[in-house]
KEVEX-709913 format. One line per 2 residues: their letters; for each residue y negated, x negated, z negated of C-alpha. Coordinates in steps of 0.001 Angstrom, whole numbers, plus 524288, in hexadecimal, padded with zeros to 5 digits. Example, Ala and Ser with C-alpha at 12.3 -4.5 7.8 and 13.67 -1.06 7.14 Angstrom:
# KEVEX-709913
AS) 81194 7CFF4 7E188  80424 7CA9A 7E41C
END
This chain:
# KEVEX-709913
MK) 8758F 661C0 7A8A0  86A2A 65ACD 7A333
TK) 868C9 65B3C 79305  864E6 6555C 78719
CR) 86AAB 6475E 78565  87481 646BB 77998
KC) 87396 639BE 77749  864D6 63775 7756A
KG) 86178 64792 77285  858AD 64586 77D83
IG) 84F44 63B2D 7795D  85460 63194 783EA
SI) 85729 62677 779E5  8603B 62367 76F0F
VV) 8612E 61D08 76275  867CB 60FE3 76484
DY) 86276 60874 756B6  859C8 60755 74D06
KE) 84F11 5FD76 748C2  8455E 5FC4A 73C11
CD) 8390F 6044C 73DA0  82E76 5FA94 740B9
AC) 8255F 604A4 73927  8294D 603A4 72BC0
GG) 8319C 5F84C 72C9E  83C58 5FDE6 72A05
TG) 8395A 6042F 71D20  837E0 612E5 721F2
FE) 82A35 6137D 71B30  81C28 60F7F 71FA6
DD) 815D1 6054B 717D8  80BEA 60FA3 7119E
LF) 8102C 616A0 7056C  80D0A 62617 7034B
NV) 804E0 628D8 6F5A3  80A44 6375D 6F2A6
GT) 802F1 6391A 6E8C5  7F5E2 637F2 6F021
HF) 7F855 642C6 6F79A  7FA28 64B7B 6EBB7
KG) 7EC9D 64D46 6E5D5  7E9D1 656C4 6D9B8
VN) 7F852 655A0 6D5FD  7FA82 65329 6C7A9
SK) 8006E 646A4 6C2A1  80BAD 64F95 6BCF9
AK) 80ED6 65451 6C94E  80C0D 6469A 6CF57
AK) 81671 64189 6C85E  82090 64C69 6C7DD
FD) 82099 649F3 6D787  81DD8 63CB9 6D7A5
LG) 81136 63D85 6E096  80C57 631A7 6DB45
GE) 81512 6267D 6E221  8139A 620F4 6EF02
ED) 81DDB 625E8 6F983  82459 61C84 7063E
IP) 82039 62303 71312  82A2A 62343 71DB7
CE) 82B0E 61C17 729CB  82497 6247E 73445
VC) 82B72 61DC8 74028  8385E 61C06 739D0
NG) 83722 628DC 7313A  83BF0 6203B 725FD
KG) 84737 61B50 72C49  842CC 60C49 72D67
QV) 84A82 60C66 73982  845BF 6129D 74813
EV) 85142 6154E 75310  851EF 60B6C 75EA2
YE) 8535B 61404 76BA8  8594D 6126E 7790A
EC) 8597D 61A53 78597  8636D 6245E 78458
PD) 86EF7 62073 78D78  8748F 62DC7 79033
CH) 867E4 63521 794A2  8613A 627F4 797AC
GT) 85499 62AF7 79029  852ED 6378D 79690
GQ) 858AF 64064 78B24  86192 6486D 79468
IN) 86E48 64812 798F0  876AE 64D24 7A347
VC) 881B5 65515 79DE9  88CDD 65E4A 7A33A
RD) 887E3 66C5A 7A14E  897AC 66F6F 79CC3
CG) 89B2B 66452 794CD  88F78 65BA5 791CE
KL) 89639 64F69 798C4  88B41 646DC 79B72
LD) 88A69 645F9 7AA70  882EF 63DF1 7B360
EN) 87FCC 646D9 7BCB2  8823B 6551F 7BFCA
DI) 88443 6605A 7B3E4  8936C 6627C 7B40F
CP) 89C81 65842 7B2F0  8A80A 658AE 7BC73
EC) 8B22B 65C2F 7B103  8A8C1 66AA6 7ADB2
RE) 8A78A 66A55 7BBAB  8B4FA 66C64 7BDFD
KR) 8B7CB 67493 7B276  8AD61 67E85 7B839
KV) 8B468 67FA3 7C431  8C10F 6834E 7BCF8
EK) 8B8A4 68D54 7B523  8B31A 6919C 7C126
MK) 8BFB2 693AB 7C630  8C47A 69B0B 7BBEA
YD) 8B9E0 6A39D 7B994  8B9DC 6A4DC 7C8A3
EY) 8C966 6A957 7C74F  8C6E4 6B2DC 7BB76
EA) 8BB26 6B857 7C448  8C426 6BAFF 7CEEA
KR) 8CFE5 6BFA1 7C61D  8C558 6C952 7BF34
KQ) 8BFFB 6CF18 7CCC8  8CEAD 6CE9A 7D1F7
PK) 8D413 6DCDE 7D1CE  8DD83 6DF6E 7C7BB
DV) 8EA8F 6E5EF 7C939  8E9FF 6F260 7C279
YV) 8F754 6F741 7BDD4  8FB48 707D7 7C00C
LD) 90859 70ACD 7B9B5  91421 7121E 7C125
SL) 918FB 71BED 7BA92  9249E 71667 7B5FB
CN) 91D85 70A8C 7AEFA  91B65 70BCF 7A058
MK) 91663 7025D 794F6  92167 6F62B 7990F
DM) 91C11 6F58D 7A67B  90E12 6F21E 7A213
DK) 90629 6E4B6 79DCE  8FC09 6E171 79589
NK) 8EED3 6DCF3 79BB1  8F19E 6E4EA 7A9AD
LY) 8E990 6EDD4 7AE08  8EE4D 6FB46 7B08F
LG) 8E961 7084A 7B769  8EA25 7162E 7AFAE
KV) 8E421 721EF 7AA5A  8DC78 726A5 79EFD
TR) 8E37A 7302D 799CD  8DBF7 73185 78AEC
VE) 8CE9E 72D1E 78543  8CEBF 72C3E 77775
KY) 8C390 72406 76EF8  8CB96 7171D 76CA8
GS) 8D155 716DD 77BFC  8D589 71F24 7868A
FV) 8E52E 71F7D 789FF  8E875 719EB 797D8
TL) 8F427 71FAF 79E59  8FC1C 716A5 7A909
NN) 9040C 71E76 7AC2C  91019 72926 7A6C5
DV) 9139D 71EA6 79E74  90851 716EB 79873
WG) 8FBA9 718EF 793E8  8F428 71220 788EB
LM) 8E712 71209 780CC  8DBCB 70A6B 78814
RG) 8D37A 7071F 77DA4  8C5A3 70291 77D7B
DV) 8B880 70B27 78292  8BD62 715CD 78869
SD) 8B169 71EB0 78987  8B27B 71EB0 79977
YK) 8BF14 7231D 79D68  8C490 730AB 79B33
VG) 8D16D 736FF 79F24  8D720 7362C 7AC29
DE) 8CF2B 72838 7AF17  8D86A 71CC8 7B41B
VI) 8D52B 710B4 7AE58  8D994 7023C 7B014
VV) 8DE0C 6FD8A 7A200  8E314 6F07E 79D5B
VT) 8EF35 6EEE0 794EE  8E9FD 6EA09 78856
AI) 8F717 6ED3C 78030  904A1 6F0AE 7822D
KS) 90A21 6F782 775DC  918F3 6F84B 7799F
RE) 91D43 6FAF8 76C48  91223 706AD 76ACA
GK) 91375 70C4A 778C9  90674 70881 77B4C
ID) 8FC00 70142 7839F  8ED1A 6FD4A 78183
FE) 8E405 6FC9F 78DD2  8D712 6F89C 79051
PA) 8CDF7 6FC0D 79B36  8CE61 6F2AE 7A40F
YV) 8C2DE 6F075 7ADEB  8C4F3 6EB6D 7BA34
ES) 8BD90 6E8FB 7C665  8C80B 6EB7D 7D0E1
YN) 8D6CC 6EC99 7CF85  8E26A 6EF6C 7D77B
IK) 8EAF1 6FA0F 7D3C9  8FB70 6F738 7D196
KL) 904D2 6FFD5 7CF1F  90DFC 6FAE3 7C404
TK) 91CC0 6FFE7 7C57D  9266E 6FFAF 7BB8C
SI) 92C3B 6F346 7B796  93BA2 6F4D9 7BCE4
PR) 94429 6EB30 7C186  94707 6EB52 7D06E
TL) 95381 6F32B 7D6C2  957B8 6EDD6 7E42F
IS) 95A00 6FBFC 7EDD8  96921 6F7E2 7ED9F
QL) 96A5D 6FC35 7DF95  96234 7092D 7DDA7
DE) 97051 70ECB 7DF16  97122 70BB2 7D1E7
KK) 9655A 70E5D 7CDF9  964AA 71DCD 7D036
SK) 95AD6 725C6 7C6F5  95632 718BD 7C418
FV) 946FA 71337 7C444  94712 708B7 7CCF1
RI) 93F77 6FDBA 7D2E6  941F5 6F7BD 7DF9A
DG) 93827 6ED60 7E77B  93ACE 6EF01 7F786
EV) 93442 6EFE3 80480  92F1D 6FE0A 80A2A
QQ) 937B1 7005C 81597  9332F 70D9D 8196D
IQ) 92A80 71852 81542  92E3B 726B0 818F0
QT) 92440 732EE 8136B  92BFD 73CCF 81191
SG) 9266E 74BEA 80E48  92A2C 7493D 80141
PT) 92A32 73B1D 7FC0B  926EB 72CC7 80240
IF) 9335C 7265C 805DC  93222 717CB 8050B
II) 93FA6 70F25 809FC  93F5E 7025B 802D5
SD) 947EA 6F6D3 804BF  94C43 6EB36 7FD5D
ES) 95563 6DF84 7FDE1  960D1 6E8B7 7FA01
GT) 95DAD 6F6CF 80215  953B1 700DD 80485
TE) 951C3 70DF6 7FC79  94874 7193F 7FE46
IA) 93C75 71BA8 7F60A  936C8 72AE9 7F38B
AF) 927F8 72AAD 7EE97  92252 73807 7ED4E
DK) 9136B 73837 7EA88  91035 744CF 7F138
AG) 91BC9 74BDC 7FC01  91841 7457D 8079E
ER) 90E69 73CBC 804A9  9100E 72EBB 8055F
SY) 91370 72711 7F88A  90E54 7194E 7F556
PE) 904D6 71946 8032C  903D3 70B0B 7FFF4
IE) 912FC 70730 800F9  915D7 7037C 80FAD
VA) 9204D 6FF82 8182A  92532 6F225 81493
DA) 91E4C 6F123 80826  926CC 6EABF 7FDC9
VQ) 924CB 6F371 7F1EA  92971 6F5D6 7E43A
VI) 92ED9 70360 7E086  933C1 70BC3 7D457
GE) 9397B 717FC 7D3F9  9466C 71F99 7CF85
VN) 9526D 71E7B 7D646  9572A 72B04 7DC2B
EH) 95E39 730ED 7E92A  95BD7 73823 7F3E2
SG) 96204 73E2D 7FDF0  96EDC 73602 7FA43
KT) 96835 727C2 7FA7B  96033 72134 7EFF6
QI) 953C6 7217F 7EF31  94704 71D4B 7E511
ES) 93C66 727E6 7E13C  93094 71EAC 7E018
SS) 9264F 71DD7 7D2FE  9206F 711F2 7D8FE
MI) 91F85 7094D 7E53F  915CA 6FCD2 7E523
KL) 9152E 6F2B3 7EF57  91A1D 6E4E0 7EB19
DE) 9108F 6DAAE 7E88D  90F22 6CF44 7F51B
EN) 91926 6C698 7EC5B  922DC 6D09D 7E77B
TK) 921FF 6D6BE 7F736  92487 6C85A 7FBE7
QL) 9319C 6C5ED 7F367  936D3 6D291 7F639
HK) 9341A 6D295 80483  93B6D 6C4B4 8034A
LI) 94798 6CB4A 7FB4B  94854 6D5E6 8046E
DD) 94696 6CE2A 80F72  952EC 6C476 80B8E
AL) 95A48 6CECC 80649  95A20 6D615 812D2
NE) 95B27 6CC0D 81CE9  9673D 6C90B 81414
RA) 96BBD 6D5DB 815E9  969B9 6D619 8242E
KP) 9729A 6CC67 827E0  97F12 6D0EB 82D31
QE) 98DD5 6CDA0 829E1  99409 6C608 831E3
VD) 99BFB 6CD6F 83AD1  9A5EE 6CADB 84823
FL) 9A15A 6CF39 8549C  9AA15 6D9E4 8595D
VK) 9AF11 6D1A5 86512  9B005 6C362 86733
SD) 9A470 6BB80 870D1  99DDB 6B0E9 87068
IL) 991B5 6B77D 8759A  990C4 6BF63 869A8
NR) 993F1 6B2C7 8618C  98792 6ABDF 86702
LK) 97FAC 6B889 86493  9835A 6B9BC 8576C
PK) 977E0 6B2BC 8506B  96F48 6BD1B 85843
MY) 977A3 6C9C4 854D2  97782 6C6E2 847A9
EA) 96AEF 6C699 847BF  9680A 6D214 84EC9
AQ) 96FD1 6D99F 841C2  969B1 6D2B1 838FB
KI) 95C75 6D858 83E42  96283 6E496 83FFF
RR) 96704 6E42B 8323E  959B8 6DF7F 82B2B
AI) 952D0 6EA57 83229  95A4C 6F45F 82C8E
LD) 958E7 6EECF 81EA7  94AA6 6EE90 820BC
GR) 94983 6FD11 825DD  94692 6F994 83372
TI) 949A5 7046F 83E71  952D5 6FE23 8470E
LL) 94E68 70036 85556  959AF 70095 85F76
RH) 9577E 70171 86CC6  96395 700F6 87765
HN) 963C8 7020B 884EB  969F0 70DB9 88766
DA) 97677 70C09 88E4A  98616 709B5 88912
DG) 9828D 6FD47 8830D  97582 6FF54 87DE4
IC) 97AC6 70BE6 876F6  9856C 705B8 87298
SG) 97C5D 6F916 86D80  972FF 7040F 865EB
VA) 97E6B 70C9E 85FD5  98568 6FFA0 85A97
ME) 97909 6FC40 85451  97654 70717 85008
KA) 983F6 70A5A 8483C  981F3 6FCD3 841B3
IV) 9748C 6FD64 83FEE  972BB 70D2B 839B9
PL) 97D46 70BD8 82E06  975D6 6FF50 827DB
IQ) 96A49 70811 82946  96E07 71362 821FD
KV) 9754E 70AC4 818E9  968BE 7023A 816A7
NP) 95DE2 70D72 8168E  95D0F 717B8 80C00
SN) 957CF 72377 8151E  961D7 72C4F 81BEF
DA) 95B61 72D46 8264A  95959 71F03 828C2
EY) 96255 71C4E 835C2  956DD 7262B 83C55
YY) 94CD1 71D77 836B8  9511A 70FB1 8378B
FK) 958CE 71137 8433B  95643 714E9 852A3
RS) 95DF3 7119E 85D6A  957C9 7130F 86C67
PS) 95DBA 7121B 87917  955F6 70A7C 88415
KA) 957E2 7116F 892FC  9532A 702BD 89758
PF) 95D61 6F62E 893CD  94F3A 6EFDF 88E25
YE) 946BE 6F35C 88424  93C92 6FB43 88B73
LE) 92D0E 6FD1C 8887B  9318C 70B69 88572
DV) 93A20 708B5 87B34  93365 70067 874E3
VK) 9267D 70857 873D2  92EA2 712C2 86F2E
DL) 93454 70A7C 86417  9292E 70506 85E51
SF) 9212D 711E6 85D80  92CE8 716E1 85743
AL) 92BAD 70AFE 84EDD  91F76 70C4B 84B0E
ED) 91DF7 719FD 84983  928C5 71962 8403E
QE) 92231 70CB2 83952  91648 71697 837BA
RH) 91CFE 72475 8345C  927A3 71FE6 82CE4
GQ) 92509 7122F 82891  9310B 70C2C 82E3D
KL) 92FD6 6FD23 8320F  92F73 6F85E 83F17
PL) 93EC4 6F884 84534  946D4 6EFA3 84AA4
IV) 9499A 6F113 85939  9570D 6EDB2 85EC0
LL) 958C5 6ED08 86D30  96821 6EE3F 871AA
DN) 96C96 6EE31 88083  95C47 6EA2E 882AC
GS) 9513D 6E06E 87F0A  955B3 6D379 88571
TE) 94E95 6D372 89118  93EE2 6CF93 8955C
ED) 93EE8 6DF58 8981D  93EC5 6E251 889F8
IV) 9353B 6D9DD 884D9  92933 6E176 888B9
AL) 92F6E 6EB5B 87F35  932BF 6E149 87499
MQ) 9263C 6DB57 872F6  92120 6E8AD 86FAF
AK) 92BF3 6EA31 86478  92630 6DCC4 85F32
IY) 91999 6DF1A 85E9D  91CEC 6E66D 8523A
DI) 9261D 6DB9D 84EA7  93311 6E59B 8506E
EV) 93F71 6DE39 84F20  947AD 6DD6E 85A05
VV) 955BB 6DBEF 85D74  95ABE 6DAD6 86A4D
ID) 968D9 6DC82 86EBC  96B37 6DCDA 87B3E
HH) 9730D 6D686 887D3  96A75 6D869 891F4
FP) 96600 6CADE 8998B  95A6C 6C5AB 891D3
GE) 95353 6BCF4 89CEA  95478 6AECC 89C90
LL) 95780 6A8A6 8914D  94C76 69FA0 88AB5
TK) 95317 69778 88247  961D0 69580 87F56
DV) 96876 691DC 87415  975CF 6890B 878CF
RN) 97F7D 683D1 8737E  98DB6 67EE5 87873
GE) 988CA 6853A 88642  98680 6922E 87F8C
IY) 97AD9 699D0 87E03  979CE 69D6E 86DD2
GA) 96C9B 6A373 86F36  96040 6A4A0 87AB7
RV) 9523B 6AB31 879CC  94D1B 6B3CE 885B9
SV) 94073 6BA1D 88846  94153 6C58A 87FDA
DE) 94696 6BDA6 872A9  936EE 6BD5B 86F39
YV) 936F6 6CB7F 86D60  94448 6CCC7 866B4
DT) 94776 6C9BE 857BD  9567E 6C8D2 85BC6
HV) 95BFC 6C913 868FB  96C37 6CA7A 86BF4
NP) 96FBF 6C833 87A0E  97B11 6C25D 87EFA
YL) 9737D 6BAA2 88961  96CB0 6B3C9 87E70
VG) 979E7 6ADA7 87C55  97E34 6A954 88A1D
GD) 98385 6B917 88B80  98282 6C4AF 895D8
SQ) 98194 6D1C2 89550  98F33 6D555 894C6
LT) 98F5D 6D3F9 885FC  987AC 6E21C 8845E
AG) 97D3C 6E713 87B26  985E4 6EF08 87606
CL) 9904F 6E44F 87205  984FD 6DDB2 86AA3
AA) 97F14 6E8CF 86440  98DE1 6ECF3 85F49
EV) 98E42 6DFC9 859CB  9813C 6DEFF 853DC
AH) 983E4 6EBDD 84E8A  98F98 6E679 846E6
II) 988A6 6DBA0 84263  97EE4 6E49C 83D93
NP) 98A60 6EEDE 8369A  99732 6E8F9 83775
EV) 99C9C 6F612 8302F  99A0E 6FD3A 83F1E
EE) 9A3BB 6F455 846A8  9AD54 6FD8A 8488E
LI) 9A4FA 708BC 84CEE  99E52 6FF84 857B3
KH) 9A77E 6F5E0 85C36  9AA68 6FDD7 868F5
LP) 99C3D 6FEA0 86DAD  99AB3 6F355 87394
AI) 9A60F 6F3BA 87C63  99E94 702AD 88193
AA) 99141 6FB20 882B1  99801 6EFEC 88B3E
LG) 99E70 6FA72 8933E  99194 7027D 895B4
DR) 98D1F 6F400 89A31  9976C 6F084 8A1FA
AE) 9983B 6E6A1 89978  9A343 6DAA8 89C28
CG) 9A877 6CFE0 892BC  9B086 6CA4C 88954
EV) 9A85F 6D1A9 87F25  9AB68 6DEE0 88543
CQ) 9B726 6E038 88528  9B9D5 6DB07 87769
YL) 9B08D 6E6E8 875F9  9B7DA 6EF81 87C64
EL) 9C2D6 6EA37 87429  9BD3F 6EF30 8677B
AA) 9B940 6FBA1 86D36  9C8E7 6FEB5 87151
QK) 9CCD3 6FCAB 86330  9C450 706CA 86039
GF) 9CD3B 70E7B 869BB  9C1CB 70D58 8772C
TK) 9C6D4 70A2B 88202  9BE63 70358 88CB1
EH) 9BCDC 70F68 8959D  9BA36 718DE 88A72
LS) 9AFBB 70DE3 884BA  9AA7B 7108F 89519
KV) 9A881 71D51 89313  9A0C0 71A56 88660
AE) 99817 71248 88CCE  99606 71C69 89806
CV) 9921F 728AC 88F0B  98A47 71ECD 88839
DF) 9837F 71C65 894D6  983FD 729DA 897EA
EA) 97E14 730C1 88B55  9741C 7267E 88B11
YF) 96EAD 72AB8 8962C  96BC4 737AC 89080
LR) 9685A 73451 88396  95E7D 72C86 88972
FM) 95498 7263C 87E59  95CCA 72DBE 87385
NG) 96583 7247D 86D34  97177 730F4 86BDF
RG) 976D9 72AEC 85E9E  97F2B 734F9 85B53
IM) 98385 7354C 86A59  98609 7272C 86C1A
DT) 98F49 72499 86063  998B2 72FAE 865F4
IL) 998AD 72A70 872F0  9993E 71CC3 86CB5
AV) 9A3B5 720BE 8631B  99B1D 71B1A 85697
DN) 99B42 72998 851E2  9A050 736B2 853C5
FD) 9ADCA 730E1 85862  9B464 73DB5 85A82
KH) 9AA89 7410C 86485  9AA46 7352C 86CB7
RK) 9B4EC 7369E 875C5  9B0A2 74465 878B7
MI) 9A102 74126 87C04  9A643 73426 883E6
DA) 9AFCF 73F36 88C3A  9A3F9 7499A 88DCA
LY) 998EE 73F22 891A5  9A36A 73687 89A0C
KE) 9A68F 74192 8A16E  99742 74702 8A471
YQ) 994D1 73564 8A5FF  99D7D 735A5 8B0D2
KR) 9991B 741CA 8B775  98CF3 73D47 8B897
ID) 98EFF 72FEB 8BBD1  997E9 73722 8C9A7
TQ) 98C6C 73FEB 8CB83  982CB 7320F 8CCD3
LR) 98E0E 72AC5 8D4D0  98F47 73478 8DF50
AA) 98181 73427 8E11A  97EAD 724A3 8E12E
LP) 98A9A 71F56 8E6FB  9876C 72375 8F5C0
NI) 97C51 71E31 8F617  97E5D 7113E 8F09C
KQ) 97A4E 7062A 8FB44  983BD 6FD03 8F881
TQ) 98122 6EDA9 8FE77  98A34 6E2BD 8FDB6
LD) 980B2 6D67F 8FF3B  97FDD 6CAA7 9067D
NG) 98407 6C26D 8FAF8  99013 6CB5E 8F7AD
IY) 98926 6D3A7 8ED5D  98B6A 6E309 8EDB1
IN) 97EF2 6E904 8EB43  97D50 6F8A2 8E8E6
LL) 9716E 6FE75 8EA06  96CAA 70D0B 8E5B7
DV) 96256 71535 8E495  96430 71D67 8D71D
EK) 9575B 723F4 8DA43  95CAA 72C49 8E5E1
FA) 96A95 72B5C 8E34B  96E00 72EF1 8D63C
HK) 96B26 73953 8CDB1  95F14 73891 8C3BF
FT) 95CAE 73B21 8B8A6  96B74 73AA6 8B306
FP) 97490 73257 8AED5  97724 7293F 8B401
AP) 969A8 7215B 8B4A4  9675F 719A1 8BF05
GK) 96D49 70CC0 8B8D3  97A4A 713E6 8B616
TC) 97A82 718F3 8C51D  97AB5 709FE 8C81A
GF) 984A6 70684 8BFC8  98C4F 710D6 8C453
VH) 98B05 70EB7 8D174  98D1D 700C6 8CEA8
DH) 99A64 7034A 8C8B1  99F34 70D5A 8D3DA
VI) 99B7E 701F8 8DE48  9A2FB 6F5D6 8D698
KQ) 9ADA0 70039 8D5CF  9ADF7 6FFDE 8E3A7
LG) 9AB00 6F14C 8E5FF  9B1C6 6EBB7 8DA6F
ED) 9AC32 6E4D3 8CEEF  9AC09 6D5F9 8D171
KP) 9A3AB 6D9CD 8DE60  9961C 6D680 8DC85
IV) 98E66 6E1F4 8DBDD  98010 6E739 8D9D7
TL) 97C26 6F45E 8D6B0  96DB9 6F9D5 8D7E6
GH) 96A46 704F2 8D490  95B17 706F3 8D9A6
GP) 950CC 71137 8D5EF  94138 7123D 8DB6E
DF) 93D33 70855 8D001  94B0D 702AF 8CAAF
GV) 957A3 6FD97 8CB94  9645F 6FCA5 8C4B3
FR) 96E4E 6F0F6 8C666  97B98 6EF67 8C41D
AT) 98577 6E4FE 8C8E2  992FC 6DFFB 8C837
DA) 99425 6D37E 8BF64  99A5C 6CD92 8CAF0
VN) 98BE2 6CC60 8D2A1  986D7 6C678 8C598
EQ) 992D5 6BC35 8C599  99248 6B9C0 8D3D9
YG) 9833F 6B9F5 8D58E  97C0E 6B978 8CA51
FN) 977A4 6C62D 8CBAA  96D76 6CAC0 8BFDD
VN) 964AD 6D7ED 8BF31  95C09 6D06A 8B71C
EI) 9591E 6C669 8C097  9568F 6CDE1 8CCA1
VS) 94D52 6D5C1 8C49D  94690 6CAC9 8C097
KM) 945C2 6C44F 8CE3D  94082 6D438 8D328
IE) 9358D 6D16E 8CB00  93212 6C540 8D082
RV) 93455 6C936 8DFA2  92E1B 6D711 8DDD4
PQ) 923F1 6D651 8D220  91B4F 6E10F 8D67F
AG) 92990 6E9FA 8D43F  92802 6E9C0 8C634
VD) 9359F 6E4ED 8C4D0  93C1E 6E638 8B6FA
GG) 949B3 6E83F 8B255  955C4 6E0EF 8AE93
GH) 962B8 6E276 8A762  97079 6DAF7 8A822
EC) 97350 6D10B 8B225  97B78 6DC75 8B9E9
AG) 976E8 6E9C5 8B639  96712 6EC27 8B2DF
SI) 959ED 6F125 8B94F  94E33 6F025 8C0CB
KY) 941E0 6F81C 8C1A7  93797 6F453 8CAD7
IE) 92A8A 6FE03 8D1BB  92FDD 709EF 8DA5D
GL) 92769 70539 8E54B  92EC3 6F71E 8E5EA
GE) 93C6E 6FC4E 8E242  94168 6F848 8F24B
EV) 93B94 6EAAB 8F02C  94081 6E8B3 8E4D9
LF) 94E7C 6ED55 8E904  94DD3 6E752 8F622
KV) 94ADD 6D9C4 8ECE0  95767 6DE06 8E29C
VG) 96146 6DEE9 8ED4A  95AFD 6D134 8F2C0
EI) 95CD9 6C9FE 8E7D7  96B43 6CFF1 8E534
QS) 96F6B 6CBD3 8F3BC  96894 6BFAA 8F1DC
LK) 972D3 6BAE3 8E5B2  97C28 6B1B6 8E81E
K) 9887A 6AE28 8E291
END
């Protein structure tokens, strides 16, 4: 900035020395004298004498003004003779160029940043608090903003009420306010001793309304029984929201447990509509009892902020993971296969226990035969008591557990569509979380993949416990010549997969055995109740291995003979045919002797008689029409057209009919003979084979199906199962060609 030079005062030069005045010779006066008297004519002599006007006076030098010296000037070094200098606008520091020095420029930047921050803060929405009904003066802070209502206007101010217990005087110009107006005020003074609060009107451009809740220490849900009739605060996650004809019921869980929160505004009207499932919330209310269970009547419920939400979720997650860990228990029997499957079995148990604690529905799917039903019932008896213990609702087991049979030995599209439809509907209508799907006695094969893909689209967790052949092992964990783990195609869509094939086992260790062991891990208290179920499952699937013998011994400890257990397995299959897609919870409990024990024997006697009668009727029609041939390679093959030579739409179904025919042939020829029975219809075939044909010739239903897919691609071949039992499907018009090639494939087998 240009300004007058401070050194030379803007004249461009400065005095550097003094010299004698040439005009006066240093005297300071001119040479001529000045006679004063000559200038006062007409003045009398007395006046002249009085004022000394008659003498002569010296005249000061006009050059040096009487000083006798004159200044010696030199060009000003600061302005170089211009009379102007460049200085900083702020501090006045001399500059060569620019009009602000670097220090002041930096200072300006800092001040601008502070100003911008101030402006941004000024324009930022302010938090305005609304007091809940429990808050009092102690919960308020000076200089904070509150929303209140004008309840009285006087000349000296207006009285503003924040809730039923908190009010104060708003001072200043209140001429524009009237009773009933909502007003934002700032607290200027809190006079605790006098019980008074002073307000001033607050003028804010934009603001956020926040609920201020009573400052109460947090109580864990597990401690609520000790707080009956007291006001408490709980922090937790919303598991479910149920709208009743009266209050809205929120199911809330924290790291210690789960409880119900009842909130009421109007009958049948949703309370706290801003709260959704999975929100982290703070609830304040009074602890009461409803229908024999602890419940909190809510006074306030707010969402936690982001930071507190993260902290709470981590706290809950860590605690639930710890609670979900199953305790170490011994297997019901000794088995190398089970020992190698142990990590996966415990992983499955933990996932199921965690889903219970999370408030997720356990959606259990199992094959609709003796093995699958034993699997499902064993799991049900372990899971339901835990759900009842964890969840406060009296009908929690119906909300959080569903068991459904599947007709096919794999997870069909028909099944997954139903499961997803009901799950999404429950989520929409009742606020339930998406379920954990547990597949028993199915889920391992490539046929399951399409259905599993649909489930994974919704990020639904899937646990599979199965003993069907899962296909080629893509990777293996081999130690000392033993397989300790493997991956197969279906594992891409499954979270936990328990299958004996993955550790070098086979289908003889059935799904019922595996599921009973996992159920025992989930809930060790059910051991005595379910320990006979693996034997029923194994007999139902005709399994034979060392573990089966041990399970039979366990069942014998409860007074069940092998003969009786076989009858039970057959009655399960018989009843399952008529139950179809119903789980038959009470009936199956009676048949399997896990409930209604006094009725068990009567039920078995009644069902088994009808079972035998219907089988005899079916065999009388089927046996005369068996086409039995011994092939050149020594294999006995039995063909039966079940569409023509068996009763339709009654028990036994085609698959079972084929099994009974196969058993009849074995009795004739001997179990050590290589026998294959194929019951076929227009578009399907059912295989049954002895272990001898598998051991001597390498017979495998899954391999035959795979080869038919390659050799008759136009037939739409599908199917699979175990090595010696399974099914095949094809287009009806190419049925004869497929069957011809199947027989040809069996004939080509060699020892």
